[in-house]
N, C-alpha and C positions, 0 to 999 in steps of 0.2 A: 605696750601690752603687758610686758613683764611687770611694770610698776602698777598697773591697774589690777592684774591678777594677784600680785603680792599684797596690795592694799585690801582686796576682798578677802583673801585668806587670813590676813592679820586681824581684820575687823571681826571675822567670825571666830577666831581662836585665841587672840593674843591681846594683852595690854602692855603698854610701855615699849612698843616696838616702833622704831623710826625707819622710814623708807626715804631714800634720796635718789633722785634721777639726775645724773650728770650728763650734760649735753655740750659738746664742743662748739656747736653753732649758737647763734644768738636767739634761735627759736627752735623749739622741740618739733620734730616731725617734718622738717622741710623736704626731706626726700619723698615723703608721702605725697606732697603737693605736686611733685614732678612725675609721679607714676601715671601710666596710662594716658599720656599726653594731657595731663591735668584732669582726667576723669576718674582715675584710680580703679583699675580692675582688681578689686581687693580680694577676690576669691573665685571659686568655680563651683558650679552645681555638682560636678563629679570630681571628687578628690580621690586619687588612686596613688598609693605609695610607689607603685611599680614604675612611674614615670620619673621618679626622683633619683638623683645620684645618691649612693649609699642607701639603697632601697630598704633593706632589712632593718636598718637603724631607724629610718623615717617611719616605717610601718609600726615599730614598737613605740615610738614617740606618740604617734597618733592614737594608738590604743591606750597608752598610759594617760593621756589627757582625758579621754572619754571616761575612763574608770575613776580617775582622781577628782574630776570636776563634776561627777554625777550628782553629788549632794551639796555642792558649793553654791551659795546664792549668786545669781547672775549667770551661771553656766548651766544649771540643771534644767531638765525638761519641765519640771513643776513650775518654773518661773514663767513659762509661756502659757497663758490661759487658754489652752486648746485641749481637746480630747481626741483620742484615736478612734472615736466612734465611726464605724463604717469601714475600718481598715482590716477587719478580720473576716471579710466575706459575708456569706449569708447568715452566719451565727450572730453577727453584730446587729442585724436588723431587729432581733427580738429583744434587745436591751432597751431600757428606758434611756432617754437622752439625758446625759449628765447636766447638772446646773451650769457648769462652766464651758459647755460645748458652744461652738460658734453658731449663731443663727444661720439658717440655710441661705439667706440672701446677703451674707457678709463674705467678702473675699479679702483675706489678709494679703497685704502687698508682698510679703516675703515667702509665702508658702506655696508648695506645689498644689495643695488642696486646702480648703478653708480650715480644717481641723488638724492639720499636720504641723507639728513644731519643726523648726529648722533641723537639718539632718545631722549637724555635729555641734560640739561644744562651742567652737569659735563663732559660728553663725548665731547660736542661741545667745551668746554674750553680746554680739553686735546688735541683735534685735532688742535685747534688754537695755542696751546703751542708748537706744532710740533710733538706730539706723534703719531706713527702709531702702530696698534695693530692687533692681530689675535684672533679668537674665536675658542675654542675647541669644541668637540662634546657635552659637557654638558653646553655650553653657557658661560664658564669662559673666561674672556678677559685677555690677556697677551700682554706685549710689543712685537713687532715683533723681536726685538733684543734678546728676551728671557732673558733679564737682568733687575733686579730690579733697577739697577743704572740708567737706561734710564728714568724711571718714576721720580726718584729723580732729575736727571739733568734738565728735562723740568720744574720742579717746582721751583728749586733754581735759574735757569738762569734769570727769570724776576725780581727777587727781587731788584737787582741793578737798572734795568731800571725803576722800579716803585718807587725807592727811599726808599725802606724798609731797615732799619738798622737791622743788625743781631748781637746779643750778645750771643756768645757761652760760655760754662763753667760758666753759670750764673743760679743759682738755686733760684726760688721764694719760699720762706718759708711761706709767709702769705700774704693775701690780706685784707687790712683794708678799710672799707667803708668811704666815705666822712663824715666829721663832720657836714657839712651844705650842702644844696642842690647845692650850687655853687662851692663847693670844689672838688678837684680831689680825685681819689683813691690813696692809698699808697701801693706800692709793697715793702714788706720787703724782702730783699735778704738774702741768706744763710749766708753771712758774716756780717750781721747786718746793712749794708747800705740800702738805700731805694730809690725808684724812684716814680714819680708821673705820673698819667695817667687819662685822662678824661673818657676813656672807656677801659675796660679790657675784653679780650676774654680768657676764661679758656679752654685750650686744653691739659690738663696734662695727660689724659689717666690713666694708671694703677698706676702712681706715685701720683695721687690725694689722699689727706688725709683730714679727716673732719676738723682738726684744722687749715687748710689753709684758710678756707672760713668763711664768717659771720656766727655766730652760729644759726641764724634763718633759714638757708638753710638746708633742709632735705638731709641727706647723708647716703647712705647704704654702709656697709663695702665692700671692694674690694675682689673679689674671682676670681681665675683663671678658665677659661673655654676653650672649644674647644681644648681638650687635651686627653691624654690616660686616661683610667679608670682602677683603681685598683680593682681587684676581689679576690675571694678566690683563693689562689695560687695553690692548689693541682691539679686541672684539667688542668692547663695551663703550669705548670712548665716544662714538657717534650716538649712543643711546642714553647719554646722561640725562637724568630726570624723567625718562620714559617709564611708565608703569604698564605692566602686562600680567594678566592672570596666566599662570603656568603651573606645571608640576615640575618640581626640582628634585633630582636624585643626587645623593652624595655617594660617590664611588671611591674606593681605595684599592689601587692596583687591579682595577677592573671589576671588583666585587662590590655589590650594593651594600651600603651601610644604613642608609635611611632615606625616606622619601617624604616630602611635604608638598602640599598643594595650596595655592592661594596667590595673592598679588605679590609680584616681584618689582622692586624699584631699582632701575639701573643707575649707577653712579659712574663718574669718570674713572674711579679707582676700582670699581667692582660692582657688587650688588647689595641691596638692602631689602627691607620689608620683613614682616613677621615670620614668613616661611624661612627666610635666610637667617633671621635671629635664632630660630629653633635649631637649624642645622649647624650654626656656629658652635653649639655646645659639643658637637661631635667631630667637627672638621679639623683636619690637620694640614700642615703645609704639604703641598704637592698632591693633595687629593683633587678629585675632579667634581665639579658641579655640572650636571647635565640637565639643561633646561628644555622642557617639552612644552612648546607653545601651543600644541594641539592635543591636550590630554583627553579630549572627547573622542579622538580617533585612535583606536588600538593599533598597534604595530601590524598585526595580521590583516587589517582592513585598509591599509594604505593604498593598495592597488585598486580596490573597489571605490574608495573615496576619490582617488585621482580621476578614474574613469567617469564617475558620476558628475564630478565638478566640471570636467572638460566638456561633457555632453551639454550641460546647461549653459556654459559660457559660449560655446560654439553656436548655440541657437541665437545668441545676441551678436556675436562677432564671427559670422561665417567666412569672412575674407581672410582671417588669420588671427592668431592669438599668441602673444609672447608670455614669457614666464612672469614678468612683472604684473601683467594683467591677471594671470592665474592667482597671484598672491593678493591682489587688491580685494579688500573686503574680508579677507581671512585673518590678516594681522595688520598692525599699524604700519604705515609706509616706511618709517625708519627701521622697524623690526624686519620688514621685508628686505630692505637693502642689506642688512646685516646677515640675514639668512642666505641671500644670494652670494654674498662674499664667502660665507662658510662653505657653500656648495661649489664655489669657484665658477660661478655662472654670471653672464651679463644679462641685464634685464630685458634686452631685446631679442634674446634667444627664443626660438620657436618653442611653444608649449605643446608637448605630446605626452603620451602615456609614460614614456621613459623619463623625460625631463621633469614631468610633474611628480612622479614618484621620488625622484632624486631630491627635489625641493622639499617635499613633505618629510622625507627622512632627515634632511638637514634641520627642518623646523622642529623635529622631535628630539634631536640630539645636538643641541647648541651647547657646546662644551667650553667650560672655563676652568683654568687651573687655580687652585687656592694658594694664595701667597701668605695669608695670615688674617688677623682681625683688621677691619677697616677703621673707621673713625671711632676710637675708643670712648670718646666723650658721649657717644650715643648708646653705649652698652647699658643694658638694664640691670645686670647683676654681675657679681664677681665669684669666681671659683677659687678654692684654696681656703686657708685659714686653719683653724684647729681641727685635728683629726677626730671625727666622731667616735672612733674606737677607743679614745681616751676618756669618754664620758658615758655614764650609765644612761641607757635609753629610757628607763622608767622615771628618772629624776632630772636628767641633763646636768648632773653633778660630775665634776672631774673624779675619775677613779683614784687618782693619786693625791688630790687635794680636796679634803673635806671642806665644804662651804664655798667652793668655786664652781660656778655654773656657766654654761654657754648657751647662746640662743641665736637664731637667725643666721645671717651670713658670716658671723664669727666662726660658725662650724662649716665644714666643707660639705655643703649640701646645696644642690641647685636643681632646677626643673625647667621645662619649656615655658614659653609665654602662655598666658591664659589665666593669671591670678594665682597660679600654683606657688610661686615663690613668696608672695605676700602671705598666702595661707600658711606656709611653713613658718614665716616670721611670727605670725599671731600664735600659732600652735606651740612652737618652741618657747616663745616668750612667756606665754601663759603657764606652761608646765614648769619652766625654770622659776618663775615668780612664786608659784604655789609651793614648790619644794624648798626654795630658799627660806621661806617662812617656817615650813614644817621642820627643817633642819634646826633652826634656832629654838623651836619649841621643845626639842629633845633635851635641852639644858635649861638653865634659868631664864625664863622669858622676860625678865625685867631688864630694861636699859640695853636692848640689843639693837643692832642696826643692819639693814639690808641696803646695799648699794647697787 
């Protein structure tokens, strides 16, 4: 995205400017192919800076791209042949229909309404790149093809058109600052060779290391996030590979930190699933995960629910009812066994109002102690990297080093699952690409380079 945005900015404003994209892998964008289980949840219909780490910085970055890309071909609203006809209420009905307005019987695949352009610069660019997408019930955006390769295809295709050189199988080991204000940056490659560049965009993500950058840049250690959580194994061992819909609360010293609701997958070492991934951003060692298998039954209605359920079951089993039968049909059998163990009850114990309420309470407070991250290879993002406070939010340029820009996971920014992290990648990449070109245009635009 940084290379595409830089190419668009250069084509609009500059001659004689070369752009090179360095990729350590043999293919550009391989991580995109792995995202969203191969479907690529590339953005979200509702983007809110408040859910991101370093919220104020992210908010300013989002605002900066909207302002700076407003008139840049590919990003602007004028590039989308739609009109806001009808969006101004009754007053709009008196206007003549503009020539470029959508016919009434045409439904554009990416818009909330036929004449509405996409809501932000990133989505407008993706539409102009040719991507069509769908929105699921939670607002997550996926390519209509349901293939991550489609997102990668529309990003790679313009590189040749924009004159971007792509160097794969090329690792950048270190970035050395210019010796004088007029000197270029030196990119030291993994094989010891080096390249020169007037401006450098760092988009290394989880492969970033402190020793790669100027020592005066603050760098936090990289840690994996948005993945499974390891817990005390005894309560979950018998539930390995079981999935259950539940509400999960993260507690710290008895105080609620966060709550998520959705499907939980149990593993022999702990728990997984999107709700767990989101909680992993906040969880610390020795925190408690409290799983509520009955989120539809409020705590204050446990007694009523127990009495109502007992009444129904006794109509079928008038000779006697045990607690195992009370749980049958309410939760999966293996989950029922684990709940009974938590409640320190045998399955053949008689079910009455007291034992039923005790079981329901155990089902709503199935507690696990956090030990740390689980299988790190399943984690979707990484926290850490370059401190955003060392970069200007309006340009994503280093405050200390003119011409050095940061984007994506190279900066210490992260968000929950739902397309938010990829949206940050596209937004920050685009803003850095545009401003790297603008920075070079302040001097002599001839024979300059952006890496």
